[in-house]
mmCIF file of the N, C-alpha and C atoms, coordinates in Angstrom:
data_MODEL
# 
_entry.id   MODEL 
# 
loop_
_atom_site.group_PDB 
_atom_site.id 
_atom_site.type_symbol 
_atom_site.label_atom_id 
_atom_site.label_alt_id 
_atom_site.label_comp_id 
_atom_site.label_asym_id 
_atom_site.label_entity_id 
_atom_site.label_seq_id 
_atom_site.pdbx_PDB_ins_code 
_atom_site.Cartn_x 
_atom_site.Cartn_y 
_atom_site.Cartn_z 
_atom_site.occupancy 
_atom_site.B_iso_or_equiv 
_atom_site.pdbx_formal_charge 
_atom_site.auth_seq_id 
_atom_site.auth_comp_id 
_atom_site.auth_asym_id 
_atom_site.auth_atom_id 
_atom_site.pdbx_PDB_model_num 
ATOM 1   N N  . MET A 1 1  ? 122.634 67.867 130.872 1.00 0.00 ? 1  MET A N  1 
ATOM 2   C CA . MET A 1 1  ? 123.611 68.725 130.231 1.00 0.00 ? 1  MET A CA 1 
ATOM 3   C C  . MET A 1 1  ? 124.685 69.175 131.289 1.00 0.00 ? 1  MET A C  1 
ATOM 4   N N  . ILE A 1 2  ? 124.318 69.242 132.516 1.00 0.00 ? 2  ILE A N  1 
ATOM 5   C CA . ILE A 1 2  ? 125.282 69.643 133.510 1.00 0.00 ? 2  ILE A CA 1 
ATOM 6   C C  . ILE A 1 2  ? 126.423 68.622 133.618 1.00 0.00 ? 2  ILE A C  1 
ATOM 7   N N  . SER A 1 3  ? 126.135 67.352 133.359 1.00 0.00 ? 3  SER A N  1 
ATOM 8   C CA . SER A 1 3  ? 127.166 66.353 133.419 1.00 0.00 ? 3  SER A CA 1 
ATOM 9   C C  . SER A 1 3  ? 128.211 66.516 132.373 1.00 0.00 ? 3  SER A C  1 
ATOM 10  N N  . THR A 1 4  ? 128.009 67.332 131.333 1.00 0.00 ? 4  THR A N  1 
ATOM 11  C CA . THR A 1 4  ? 129.030 67.578 130.359 1.00 0.00 ? 4  THR A CA 1 
ATOM 12  C C  . THR A 1 4  ? 130.232 68.333 130.874 1.00 0.00 ? 4  THR A C  1 
ATOM 13  N N  . MET A 1 5  ? 130.034 68.885 132.084 1.00 0.00 ? 5  MET A N  1 
ATOM 14  C CA . MET A 1 5  ? 131.163 69.578 132.697 1.00 0.00 ? 5  MET A CA 1 
ATOM 15  C C  . MET A 1 5  ? 132.261 68.570 133.056 1.00 0.00 ? 5  MET A C  1 
ATOM 16  N N  . LEU A 1 6  ? 131.941 67.277 133.142 1.00 0.00 ? 6  LEU A N  1 
ATOM 17  C CA . LEU A 1 6  ? 132.901 66.236 133.427 1.00 0.00 ? 6  LEU A CA 1 
ATOM 18  C C  . LEU A 1 6  ? 134.028 66.168 132.354 1.00 0.00 ? 6  LEU A C  1 
ATOM 19  N N  . VAL A 1 7  ? 133.772 66.815 131.220 1.00 0.00 ? 7  VAL A N  1 
ATOM 20  C CA . VAL A 1 7  ? 134.817 66.779 130.138 1.00 0.00 ? 7  VAL A CA 1 
ATOM 21  C C  . VAL A 1 7  ? 136.050 67.552 130.654 1.00 0.00 ? 7  VAL A C  1 
ATOM 22  N N  . ASP A 1 8  ? 135.957 68.323 131.705 1.00 0.00 ? 8  ASP A N  1 
ATOM 23  C CA . ASP A 1 8  ? 137.065 69.043 132.260 1.00 0.00 ? 8  ASP A CA 1 
ATOM 24  C C  . ASP A 1 8  ? 137.989 68.130 133.088 1.00 0.00 ? 8  ASP A C  1 
ATOM 25  N N  . LEU A 1 9  ? 137.618 66.926 133.254 1.00 0.00 ? 9  LEU A N  1 
ATOM 26  C CA . LEU A 1 9  ? 138.510 65.968 133.946 1.00 0.00 ? 9  LEU A CA 1 
ATOM 27  C C  . LEU A 1 9  ? 139.828 65.743 133.221 1.00 0.00 ? 9  LEU A C  1 
ATOM 28  N N  . ASP A 1 10 ? 139.831 66.021 131.903 1.00 0.00 ? 10 ASP A N  1 
ATOM 29  C CA . ASP A 1 10 ? 141.072 65.858 131.150 1.00 0.00 ? 10 ASP A CA 1 
ATOM 30  C C  . ASP A 1 10 ? 142.113 66.939 131.591 1.00 0.00 ? 10 ASP A C  1 
ATOM 31  N N  . HIS A 1 11 ? 141.731 67.921 132.308 1.00 0.00 ? 11 HIS A N  1 
ATOM 32  C CA . HIS A 1 11 ? 142.695 68.931 132.855 1.00 0.00 ? 11 HIS A CA 1 
ATOM 33  C C  . HIS A 1 11 ? 143.602 68.300 133.790 1.00 0.00 ? 11 HIS A C  1 
ATOM 34  N N  . LEU A 1 12 ? 143.176 67.190 134.431 1.00 0.00 ? 12 LEU A N  1 
ATOM 35  C CA . LEU A 1 12 ? 143.961 66.515 135.509 1.00 0.00 ? 12 LEU A CA 1 
ATOM 36  C C  . LEU A 1 12 ? 145.198 65.834 134.906 1.00 0.00 ? 12 LEU A C  1 
ATOM 37  N N  . PHE A 1 13 ? 145.211 65.593 133.582 1.00 0.00 ? 13 PHE A N  1 
ATOM 38  C CA . PHE A 1 13 ? 146.273 64.924 132.920 1.00 0.00 ? 13 PHE A CA 1 
ATOM 39  C C  . PHE A 1 13 ? 147.367 65.913 132.396 1.00 0.00 ? 13 PHE A C  1 
ATOM 40  N N  . ALA A 1 14 ? 147.143 67.229 132.537 1.00 0.00 ? 14 ALA A N  1 
ATOM 41  C CA . ALA A 1 14 ? 148.139 68.218 132.146 1.00 0.00 ? 14 ALA A CA 1 
ATOM 42  C C  . ALA A 1 14 ? 149.271 68.297 133.147 1.00 0.00 ? 14 ALA A C  1 
ATOM 43  N N  . ASP A 1 15 ? 150.440 68.750 132.654 1.00 0.00 ? 15 ASP A N  1 
ATOM 44  C CA . ASP A 1 15 ? 151.569 68.889 133.542 1.00 0.00 ? 15 ASP A CA 1 
ATOM 45  C C  . ASP A 1 15 ? 151.276 69.862 134.620 1.00 0.00 ? 15 ASP A C  1 
ATOM 46  N N  . GLN A 1 16 ? 150.735 70.954 134.293 1.00 0.00 ? 16 GLN A N  1 
ATOM 47  C CA . GLN A 1 16 ? 150.294 71.898 135.337 1.00 0.00 ? 16 GLN A CA 1 
ATOM 48  C C  . GLN A 1 16 ? 148.758 71.931 135.254 1.00 0.00 ? 16 GLN A C  1 
ATOM 49  N N  . ILE A 1 17 ? 148.126 71.456 136.349 1.00 0.00 ? 17 ILE A N  1 
ATOM 50  C CA . ILE A 1 17 ? 146.659 71.286 136.273 1.00 0.00 ? 17 ILE A CA 1 
ATOM 51  C C  . ILE A 1 17 ? 145.945 72.594 135.910 1.00 0.00 ? 17 ILE A C  1 
ATOM 52  N N  . TYR A 1 18 ? 146.345 73.670 136.518 1.00 0.00 ? 18 TYR A N  1 
ATOM 53  C CA . TYR A 1 18 ? 145.654 74.953 136.260 1.00 0.00 ? 18 TYR A CA 1 
ATOM 54  C C  . TYR A 1 18 ? 146.726 75.946 135.901 1.00 0.00 ? 18 TYR A C  1 
ATOM 55  N N  . ASP A 1 19 ? 146.442 76.506 134.692 1.00 0.00 ? 19 ASP A N  1 
ATOM 56  C CA . ASP A 1 19 ? 147.357 77.595 134.216 1.00 0.00 ? 19 ASP A CA 1 
ATOM 57  C C  . ASP A 1 19 ? 146.377 78.707 133.720 1.00 0.00 ? 19 ASP A C  1 
ATOM 58  N N  . PRO A 1 20 ? 146.312 79.851 134.295 1.00 0.00 ? 20 PRO A N  1 
ATOM 59  C CA . PRO A 1 20 ? 145.333 80.855 133.904 1.00 0.00 ? 20 PRO A CA 1 
ATOM 60  C C  . PRO A 1 20 ? 145.573 81.426 132.548 1.00 0.00 ? 20 PRO A C  1 
ATOM 61  N N  . THR A 1 21 ? 146.746 81.261 131.983 1.00 0.00 ? 21 THR A N  1 
ATOM 62  C CA . THR A 1 21 ? 147.018 81.847 130.661 1.00 0.00 ? 21 THR A CA 1 
ATOM 63  C C  . THR A 1 21 ? 146.872 80.801 129.530 1.00 0.00 ? 21 THR A C  1 
ATOM 64  N N  . ARG A 1 22 ? 146.581 79.531 129.835 1.00 0.00 ? 22 ARG A N  1 
ATOM 65  C CA . ARG A 1 22 ? 146.474 78.511 128.859 1.00 0.00 ? 22 ARG A CA 1 
ATOM 66  C C  . ARG A 1 22 ? 145.039 78.317 128.367 1.00 0.00 ? 22 ARG A C  1 
ATOM 67  N N  . CYS A 1 23 ? 144.955 78.229 127.067 1.00 0.00 ? 23 CYS A N  1 
ATOM 68  C CA . CYS A 1 23 ? 143.601 77.938 126.493 1.00 0.00 ? 23 CYS A CA 1 
ATOM 69  C C  . CYS A 1 23 ? 143.399 76.391 126.508 1.00 0.00 ? 23 CYS A C  1 
ATOM 70  N N  . SER A 1 24 ? 142.250 75.986 127.094 1.00 0.00 ? 24 SER A N  1 
ATOM 71  C CA . SER A 1 24 ? 142.008 74.560 127.139 1.00 0.00 ? 24 SER A CA 1 
ATOM 72  C C  . SER A 1 24 ? 141.605 73.989 125.806 1.00 0.00 ? 24 SER A C  1 
ATOM 73  N N  . VAL A 1 25 ? 140.984 74.870 124.946 1.00 0.00 ? 25 VAL A N  1 
ATOM 74  C CA . VAL A 1 25 ? 140.612 74.390 123.603 1.00 0.00 ? 25 VAL A CA 1 
ATOM 75  C C  . VAL A 1 25 ? 141.884 74.196 122.786 1.00 0.00 ? 25 VAL A C  1 
ATOM 76  N N  . GLY A 1 26 ? 142.044 72.992 122.313 1.00 0.00 ? 26 GLY A N  1 
ATOM 77  C CA . GLY A 1 26 ? 143.214 72.665 121.478 1.00 0.00 ? 26 GLY A CA 1 
ATOM 78  C C  . GLY A 1 26 ? 144.452 72.189 122.288 1.00 0.00 ? 26 GLY A C  1 
ATOM 79  N N  . PHE A 1 27 ? 144.288 72.200 123.629 1.00 0.00 ? 27 PHE A N  1 
ATOM 80  C CA . PHE A 1 27 ? 145.396 71.737 124.453 1.00 0.00 ? 27 PHE A CA 1 
ATOM 81  C C  . PHE A 1 27 ? 145.055 70.388 125.086 1.00 0.00 ? 27 PHE A C  1 
ATOM 82  N N  . HIS A 1 28 ? 143.898 70.333 125.716 1.00 0.00 ? 28 HIS A N  1 
ATOM 83  C CA . HIS A 1 28 ? 143.462 69.072 126.404 1.00 0.00 ? 28 HIS A CA 1 
ATOM 84  C C  . HIS A 1 28 ? 142.844 68.088 125.411 1.00 0.00 ? 28 HIS A C  1 
ATOM 85  N N  . PRO A 1 29 ? 142.973 66.773 125.607 1.00 0.00 ? 29 PRO A N  1 
ATOM 86  C CA . PRO A 1 29 ? 142.536 65.778 124.636 1.00 0.00 ? 29 PRO A CA 1 
ATOM 87  C C  . PRO A 1 29 ? 141.010 65.869 124.338 1.00 0.00 ? 29 PRO A C  1 
ATOM 88  N N  . LEU A 1 30 ? 140.200 66.105 125.316 1.00 0.00 ? 30 LEU A N  1 
ATOM 89  C CA . LEU A 1 30 ? 138.754 66.239 125.039 1.00 0.00 ? 30 LEU A CA 1 
ATOM 90  C C  . LEU A 1 30 ? 138.294 67.632 124.591 1.00 0.00 ? 30 LEU A C  1 
ATOM 91  N N  . HIS A 1 31 ? 139.277 68.480 124.392 1.00 0.00 ? 31 HIS A N  1 
ATOM 92  C CA . HIS A 1 31 ? 139.052 69.821 123.870 1.00 0.00 ? 31 HIS A CA 1 
ATOM 93  C C  . HIS A 1 31 ? 139.693 70.026 122.498 1.00 0.00 ? 31 HIS A C  1 
ATOM 94  N N  . GLU A 1 32 ? 140.103 68.996 121.866 1.00 0.00 ? 32 GLU A N  1 
ATOM 95  C CA . GLU A 1 32 ? 140.746 69.000 120.526 1.00 0.00 ? 32 GLU A CA 1 
ATOM 96  C C  . GLU A 1 32 ? 139.696 69.236 119.434 1.00 0.00 ? 32 GLU A C  1 
ATOM 97  N N  . PRO A 1 33 ? 140.053 69.822 118.319 1.00 0.00 ? 33 PRO A N  1 
ATOM 98  C CA . PRO A 1 33 ? 139.097 70.053 117.218 1.00 0.00 ? 33 PRO A CA 1 
ATOM 99  C C  . PRO A 1 33 ? 138.402 68.770 116.705 1.00 0.00 ? 33 PRO A C  1 
ATOM 100 N N  . ILE A 1 34 ? 139.110 67.651 116.711 1.00 0.00 ? 34 ILE A N  1 
ATOM 101 C CA . ILE A 1 34 ? 138.447 66.380 116.287 1.00 0.00 ? 34 ILE A CA 1 
ATOM 102 C C  . ILE A 1 34 ? 137.356 66.023 117.300 1.00 0.00 ? 34 ILE A C  1 
ATOM 103 N N  . ALA A 1 35 ? 137.667 66.154 118.539 1.00 0.00 ? 35 ALA A N  1 
ATOM 104 C CA . ALA A 1 35 ? 136.652 65.805 119.573 1.00 0.00 ? 35 ALA A CA 1 
ATOM 105 C C  . ALA A 1 35 ? 135.442 66.770 119.443 1.00 0.00 ? 35 ALA A C  1 
ATOM 106 N N  . ILE A 1 36 ? 135.675 68.042 119.153 1.00 0.00 ? 36 ILE A N  1 
ATOM 107 C CA . ILE A 1 36 ? 134.598 68.978 119.022 1.00 0.00 ? 36 ILE A CA 1 
ATOM 108 C C  . ILE A 1 36 ? 133.738 68.620 117.821 1.00 0.00 ? 36 ILE A C  1 
ATOM 109 N N  . ALA A 1 37 ? 134.359 68.148 116.711 1.00 0.00 ? 37 ALA A N  1 
ATOM 110 C CA . ALA A 1 37 ? 133.585 67.702 115.528 1.00 0.00 ? 37 ALA A CA 1 
ATOM 111 C C  . ALA A 1 37 ? 132.739 66.500 115.896 1.00 0.00 ? 37 ALA A C  1 
ATOM 112 N N  . VAL A 1 38 ? 133.216 65.630 116.744 1.00 0.00 ? 38 VAL A N  1 
ATOM 113 C CA . VAL A 1 38 ? 132.429 64.448 117.191 1.00 0.00 ? 38 VAL A CA 1 
ATOM 114 C C  . VAL A 1 38 ? 131.255 64.949 118.004 1.00 0.00 ? 38 VAL A C  1 
ATOM 115 N N  . TYR A 1 39 ? 131.466 65.964 118.871 1.00 0.00 ? 39 TYR A N  1 
ATOM 116 C CA . TYR A 1 39 ? 130.352 66.496 119.655 1.00 0.00 ? 39 TYR A CA 1 
ATOM 117 C C  . TYR A 1 39 ? 129.294 67.092 118.717 1.00 0.00 ? 39 TYR A C  1 
ATOM 118 N N  . GLY A 1 40 ? 129.753 67.721 117.652 1.00 0.00 ? 40 GLY A N  1 
ATOM 119 C CA . GLY A 1 40 ? 128.800 68.251 116.664 1.00 0.00 ? 40 GLY A CA 1 
ATOM 120 C C  . GLY A 1 40 ? 127.998 67.163 115.974 1.00 0.00 ? 40 GLY A C  1 
ATOM 121 N N  . ILE A 1 41 ? 128.618 66.046 115.660 1.00 0.00 ? 41 ILE A N  1 
ATOM 122 C CA . ILE A 1 41 ? 127.927 64.938 115.066 1.00 0.00 ? 41 ILE A CA 1 
ATOM 123 C C  . ILE A 1 41 ? 126.903 64.331 116.077 1.00 0.00 ? 41 ILE A C  1 
ATOM 124 N N  . TRP A 1 42 ? 127.267 64.284 117.316 1.00 0.00 ? 42 TRP A N  1 
ATOM 125 C CA . TRP A 1 42 ? 126.330 63.794 118.355 1.00 0.00 ? 42 TRP A CA 1 
ATOM 126 C C  . TRP A 1 42 ? 125.038 64.587 118.394 1.00 0.00 ? 42 TRP A C  1 
ATOM 127 N N  . CYS A 1 43 ? 125.093 65.868 117.984 1.00 0.00 ? 43 CYS A N  1 
ATOM 128 C CA . CYS A 1 43 ? 123.845 66.649 117.975 1.00 0.00 ? 43 CYS A CA 1 
ATOM 129 C C  . CYS A 1 43 ? 122.809 66.158 117.002 1.00 0.00 ? 43 CYS A C  1 
ATOM 130 N N  . PHE A 1 44 ? 123.235 65.319 116.062 1.00 0.00 ? 44 PHE A N  1 
ATOM 131 C CA . PHE A 1 44 ? 122.274 64.738 115.106 1.00 0.00 ? 44 PHE A CA 1 
ATOM 132 C C  . PHE A 1 44 ? 121.810 63.369 115.450 1.00 0.00 ? 44 PHE A C  1 
ATOM 133 N N  . ILE A 1 45 ? 122.332 62.812 116.537 1.00 0.00 ? 45 ILE A N  1 
ATOM 134 C CA . ILE A 1 45 ? 121.935 61.506 116.988 1.00 0.00 ? 45 ILE A CA 1 
ATOM 135 C C  . ILE A 1 45 ? 120.979 61.704 118.168 1.00 0.00 ? 45 ILE A C  1 
ATOM 136 N N  . LEU A 1 46 ? 119.799 61.191 118.079 1.00 0.00 ? 46 LEU A N  1 
ATOM 137 C CA . LEU A 1 46 ? 118.669 61.462 119.003 1.00 0.00 ? 46 LEU A CA 1 
ATOM 138 C C  . LEU A 1 46 ? 119.072 61.238 120.459 1.00 0.00 ? 46 LEU A C  1 
ATOM 139 N N  . LYS A 1 47 ? 119.656 60.086 120.764 1.00 0.00 ? 47 LYS A N  1 
ATOM 140 C CA . LYS A 1 47 ? 120.028 59.755 122.109 1.00 0.00 ? 47 LYS A CA 1 
ATOM 141 C C  . LYS A 1 47 ? 121.207 60.533 122.658 1.00 0.00 ? 47 LYS A C  1 
ATOM 142 N N  . LEU A 1 48 ? 121.999 61.125 121.787 1.00 0.00 ? 48 LEU A N  1 
ATOM 143 C CA . LEU A 1 48 ? 123.186 61.871 122.237 1.00 0.00 ? 48 LEU A CA 1 
ATOM 144 C C  . LEU A 1 48 ? 123.018 63.383 122.070 1.00 0.00 ? 48 LEU A C  1 
ATOM 145 N N  . ARG A 1 49 ? 121.859 63.820 121.604 1.00 0.00 ? 49 ARG A N  1 
ATOM 146 C CA . ARG A 1 49 ? 121.670 65.191 121.223 1.00 0.00 ? 49 ARG A CA 1 
ATOM 147 C C  . ARG A 1 49 ? 121.950 66.151 122.364 1.00 0.00 ? 49 ARG A C  1 
ATOM 148 N N  . LEU A 1 50 ? 121.399 65.898 123.533 1.00 0.00 ? 50 LEU A N  1 
ATOM 149 C CA . LEU A 1 50 ? 121.662 66.880 124.611 1.00 0.00 ? 50 LEU A CA 1 
ATOM 150 C C  . LEU A 1 50 ? 123.077 66.874 125.115 1.00 0.00 ? 50 LEU A C  1 
ATOM 151 N N  . VAL A 1 51 ? 123.749 65.719 125.140 1.00 0.00 ? 51 VAL A N  1 
ATOM 152 C CA . VAL A 1 51 ? 125.184 65.694 125.488 1.00 0.00 ? 51 VAL A CA 1 
ATOM 153 C C  . VAL A 1 51 ? 125.985 66.418 124.501 1.00 0.00 ? 51 VAL A C  1 
ATOM 154 N N  . GLY A 1 52 ? 125.721 66.209 123.181 1.00 0.00 ? 52 GLY A N  1 
ATOM 155 C CA . GLY A 1 52 ? 126.462 66.895 122.169 1.00 0.00 ? 52 GLY A CA 1 
ATOM 156 C C  . GLY A 1 52 ? 126.264 68.401 122.255 1.00 0.00 ? 52 GLY A C  1 
ATOM 157 N N  . LEU A 1 53 ? 125.053 68.800 122.445 1.00 0.00 ? 53 LEU A N  1 
ATOM 158 C CA . LEU A 1 53 ? 124.728 70.225 122.587 1.00 0.00 ? 53 LEU A CA 1 
ATOM 159 C C  . LEU A 1 53 ? 125.443 70.834 123.775 1.00 0.00 ? 53 LEU A C  1 
ATOM 160 N N  . GLY A 1 54 ? 125.367 70.113 124.954 1.00 0.00 ? 54 GLY A N  1 
ATOM 161 C CA . GLY A 1 54 ? 126.040 70.591 126.158 1.00 0.00 ? 54 GLY A CA 1 
ATOM 162 C C  . GLY A 1 54 ? 127.553 70.699 125.978 1.00 0.00 ? 54 GLY A C  1 
ATOM 163 N N  . LEU A 1 55 ? 128.130 69.744 125.273 1.00 0.00 ? 55 LEU A N  1 
ATOM 164 C CA . LEU A 1 55 ? 129.607 69.838 125.020 1.00 0.00 ? 55 LEU A CA 1 
ATOM 165 C C  . LEU A 1 55 ? 129.937 70.935 124.083 1.00 0.00 ? 55 LEU A C  1 
ATOM 166 N N  . LEU A 1 56 ? 129.156 71.158 123.051 1.00 0.00 ? 56 LEU A N  1 
ATOM 167 C CA . LEU A 1 56 ? 129.427 72.280 122.118 1.00 0.00 ? 56 LEU A CA 1 
ATOM 168 C C  . LEU A 1 56 ? 129.285 73.656 122.868 1.00 0.00 ? 56 LEU A C  1 
ATOM 169 N N  . ILE A 1 57 ? 128.329 73.765 123.765 1.00 0.00 ? 57 ILE A N  1 
ATOM 170 C CA . ILE A 1 57 ? 128.206 74.954 124.570 1.00 0.00 ? 57 ILE A CA 1 
ATOM 171 C C  . ILE A 1 57 ? 129.428 75.133 125.417 1.00 0.00 ? 57 ILE A C  1 
ATOM 172 N N  . HIS A 1 58 ? 129.874 74.053 126.086 1.00 0.00 ? 58 HIS A N  1 
ATOM 173 C CA . HIS A 1 58 ? 131.060 74.061 126.884 1.00 0.00 ? 58 HIS A CA 1 
ATOM 174 C C  . HIS A 1 58 ? 132.267 74.508 126.117 1.00 0.00 ? 58 HIS A C  1 
ATOM 175 N N  . MET A 1 59 ? 132.443 73.956 124.894 1.00 0.00 ? 59 MET A N  1 
ATOM 176 C CA . MET A 1 59 ? 133.631 74.325 124.048 1.00 0.00 ? 59 MET A CA 1 
ATOM 177 C C  . MET A 1 59 ? 133.512 75.828 123.571 1.00 0.00 ? 59 MET A C  1 
ATOM 178 N N  . SER A 1 60 ? 132.305 76.276 123.360 1.00 0.00 ? 60 SER A N  1 
ATOM 179 C CA . SER A 1 60 ? 132.127 77.679 122.968 1.00 0.00 ? 60 SER A CA 1 
ATOM 180 C C  . SER A 1 60 ? 132.511 78.584 124.097 1.00 0.00 ? 60 SER A C  1 
ATOM 181 N N  . LEU A 1 61 ? 132.108 78.208 125.293 1.00 0.00 ? 61 LEU A N  1 
ATOM 182 C CA . LEU A 1 61 ? 132.435 79.050 126.470 1.00 0.00 ? 61 LEU A CA 1 
ATOM 183 C C  . LEU A 1 61 ? 133.919 79.032 126.766 1.00 0.00 ? 61 LEU A C  1 
ATOM 184 N N  . ASP A 1 62 ? 134.569 77.871 126.578 1.00 0.00 ? 62 ASP A N  1 
ATOM 185 C CA . ASP A 1 62 ? 136.019 77.805 126.694 1.00 0.00 ? 62 ASP A CA 1 
ATOM 186 C C  . ASP A 1 62 ? 136.720 78.670 125.661 1.00 0.00 ? 62 ASP A C  1 
ATOM 187 N N  . SER A 1 63 ? 136.177 78.667 124.489 1.00 0.00 ? 63 SER A N  1 
ATOM 188 C CA . SER A 1 63 ? 136.784 79.461 123.380 1.00 0.00 ? 63 SER A CA 1 
ATOM 189 C C  . SER A 1 63 ? 136.637 80.939 123.704 1.00 0.00 ? 63 SER A C  1 
ATOM 190 N N  . ILE A 1 64 ? 135.492 81.364 124.240 1.00 0.00 ? 64 ILE A N  1 
ATOM 191 C CA . ILE A 1 64 ? 135.276 82.732 124.602 1.00 0.00 ? 64 ILE A CA 1 
ATOM 192 C C  . ILE A 1 64 ? 136.264 83.167 125.770 1.00 0.00 ? 64 ILE A C  1 
ATOM 193 N N  . ASP A 1 65 ? 136.405 82.196 126.657 1.00 0.00 ? 65 ASP A N  1 
ATOM 194 C CA . ASP A 1 65 ? 137.402 82.448 127.820 1.00 0.00 ? 65 ASP A CA 1 
ATOM 195 C C  . ASP A 1 65 ? 138.792 82.627 127.266 1.00 0.00 ? 65 ASP A C  1 
ATOM 196 N N  . CYS A 1 66 ? 139.218 81.852 126.253 1.00 0.00 ? 66 CYS A N  1 
ATOM 197 C CA . CYS A 1 66 ? 140.532 82.024 125.651 1.00 0.00 ? 66 CYS A CA 1 
ATOM 198 C C  . CYS A 1 66 ? 140.643 83.439 125.018 1.00 0.00 ? 66 CYS A C  1 
ATOM 199 N N  . PHE A 1 67 ? 139.575 83.869 124.420 1.00 0.00 ? 67 PHE A N  1 
ATOM 200 C CA . PHE A 1 67 ? 139.588 85.182 123.801 1.00 0.00 ? 67 PHE A CA 1 
ATOM 201 C C  . PHE A 1 67 ? 139.687 86.282 124.862 1.00 0.00 ? 67 PHE A C  1 
ATOM 202 N N  . MET A 1 68 ? 138.908 86.154 125.900 1.00 0.00 ? 68 MET A N  1 
ATOM 203 C CA . MET A 1 68 ? 138.873 87.165 126.915 1.00 0.00 ? 68 MET A CA 1 
ATOM 204 C C  . MET A 1 68 ? 140.196 87.279 127.715 1.00 0.00 ? 68 MET A C  1 
ATOM 205 N N  . THR A 1 69 ? 140.878 86.128 127.988 1.00 0.00 ? 69 THR A N  1 
ATOM 206 C CA . THR A 1 69 ? 142.045 86.156 128.782 1.00 0.00 ? 69 THR A CA 1 
ATOM 207 C C  . THR A 1 69 ? 143.309 86.328 127.956 1.00 0.00 ? 69 THR A C  1 
ATOM 208 N N  . ASN A 1 70 ? 143.385 85.782 126.736 1.00 0.00 ? 70 ASN A N  1 
ATOM 209 C CA . ASN A 1 70 ? 144.585 85.807 125.962 1.00 0.00 ? 70 ASN A CA 1 
ATOM 210 C C  . ASN A 1 70 ? 144.476 86.563 124.657 1.00 0.00 ? 70 ASN A C  1 
ATOM 211 N N  . GLY A 1 71 ? 143.335 86.947 124.246 1.00 0.00 ? 71 GLY A N  1 
ATOM 212 C CA . GLY A 1 71 ? 143.100 87.638 123.001 1.00 0.00 ? 71 GLY A CA 1 
ATOM 213 C C  . GLY A 1 71 ? 143.184 86.670 121.815 1.00 0.00 ? 71 GLY A C  1 
ATOM 214 N N  . VAL A 1 72 ? 143.110 85.416 122.055 1.00 0.00 ? 72 VAL A N  1 
ATOM 215 C CA . VAL A 1 72 ? 143.171 84.389 120.975 1.00 0.00 ? 72 VAL A CA 1 
ATOM 216 C C  . VAL A 1 72 ? 141.828 83.805 120.769 1.00 0.00 ? 72 VAL A C  1 
ATOM 217 N N  . TRP A 1 73 ? 141.330 83.898 119.563 1.00 0.00 ? 73 TRP A N  1 
ATOM 218 C CA . TRP A 1 73 ? 139.998 83.332 119.275 1.00 0.00 ? 73 TRP A CA 1 
ATOM 219 C C  . TRP A 1 73 ? 140.186 81.966 118.671 1.00 0.00 ? 73 TRP A C  1 
ATOM 220 N N  . TYR A 1 74 ? 140.060 80.965 119.500 1.00 0.00 ? 74 TYR A N  1 
ATOM 221 C CA . TYR A 1 74 ? 140.301 79.559 119.040 1.00 0.00 ? 74 TYR A CA 1 
ATOM 222 C C  . TYR A 1 74 ? 138.939 78.885 118.894 1.00 0.00 ? 74 TYR A C  1 
ATOM 223 N N  . VAL A 1 75 ? 138.589 78.513 117.667 1.00 0.00 ? 75 VAL A N  1 
ATOM 224 C CA . VAL A 1 75 ? 137.322 77.895 117.380 1.00 0.00 ? 75 VAL A CA 1 
ATOM 225 C C  . VAL A 1 75 ? 137.557 76.507 116.962 1.00 0.00 ? 75 VAL A C  1 
# 
């Protein structure tokens, strides 16, 4: 599940790699709602269950970070 942190590599493709006021959920390609739905589906596939769960936890934490820094609750 720790390897699911590699999903943050998509931050390298942003114009500004780090922006403290930007919400990663909904901005980066692997943080889009469609990708999050795919991660949810992976939770029901036995071989992908832990990866899907790890990615959903990652997206939840990113969403909480958006709320704490910007006051935007992006789910």
